[in-house]
C-alpha positions as CSV (number, residue, x, y, z in Angstrom):
1,M,5.3,-9.7,-5.4
2,W,6.3,-6.8,-3.2
3,K,4.0,-5.3,-0.6
4,V,5.0,-1.7,0.2
5,R,3.5,-0.2,3.3
6,F,2.6,3.5,3.0
7,L,1.8,6.1,5.7
8,G,0.0,9.4,5.8
9,I,-3.3,8.2,4.5
10,D,-6.7,7.8,6.3
11,K,-9.5,5.4,5.7
12,N,-11.2,7.8,3.2
13,G,-8.1,8.2,1.2
14,Y,-7.5,4.4,1.1
15,T,-11.1,3.8,0.0
16,F,-10.6,6.3,-2.8
17,L,-7.4,4.6,-4.0
18,K,-9.1,1.1,-3.7
19,E,-11.9,2.3,-5.9
20,I,-9.5,3.3,-8.6
21,K,-7.3,0.2,-8.6
22,D,-8.8,-2.5,-6.4
23,D,-6.2,-5.2,-7.0
24,L,-3.3,-2.8,-6.3
25,F,-4.0,-2.0,-2.7
26,S,-4.7,-3.9,0.5
27,S,-4.9,-3.3,4.2
28,E,-4.3,-5.2,7.4
29,S,-5.9,-4.5,10.7
30,H,-4.2,-5.1,14.1
31,D,-5.6,-4.9,17.6
32,I,-2.8,-3.7,19.9
33,N,-3.4,-2.7,23.5
34,D,-7.1,-2.0,23.1
35,S,-6.5,0.0,20.0
36,N,-6.9,-0.7,16.3
37,F,-4.0,-0.1,14.0
38,I,-4.4,-0.4,10.2
39,E,-1.5,-0.8,7.8
40,Y,-2.0,0.2,4.1
41,F,-0.1,-1.5,1.3
42,I,0.5,-1.1,-2.4
43,H,1.3,-4.2,-4.3
44,V,4.1,-4.2,-6.9
45,A,3.9,-7.3,-9.1
46,D,6.3,-8.7,-11.8
47,H,9.3,-7.0,-10.2
48,D,10.5,-9.7,-7.8
49,E,14.2,-9.4,-8.8
50,E,14.3,-5.6,-8.4
51,E,16.1,-3.8,-5.6
52,A,14.0,-2.2,-2.9
53,T,14.9,1.4,-4.0
54,K,13.5,0.6,-7.5
55,I,10.3,-0.9,-5.9
56,L,9.8,2.4,-4.0
57,E,10.1,4.4,-7.2
58,I,7.5,2.1,-8.9
59,A,5.2,2.4,-5.8
60,E,5.5,6.2,-5.7
61,K,4.7,6.4,-9.4
62,E,1.5,4.3,-8.9
63,L,0.4,6.5,-6.0
64,R,0.4,9.6,-8.3
65,I,-3.1,10.0,-9.6
C-alpha cells in the first residue's frame, strides 16, 4: 500500500475527508522545536506494483469529491 502525503489542507478539511472515507485517510503528528506539525496522507491500496506517477493520478482522482 502506498501512502501519499498531501498539502494545502487544514484540520477541518481533513476531518471532512475522513468522514467521507475513513479508511482512506490518515495523519501523523510531529513535535518539532516546540511546534506541532501534522502530515496528512491518502492511502492507495492494491497498486503496489504501479509507478509513482500512476499512484499520484489515483490519489488525485480520490481527492476529487
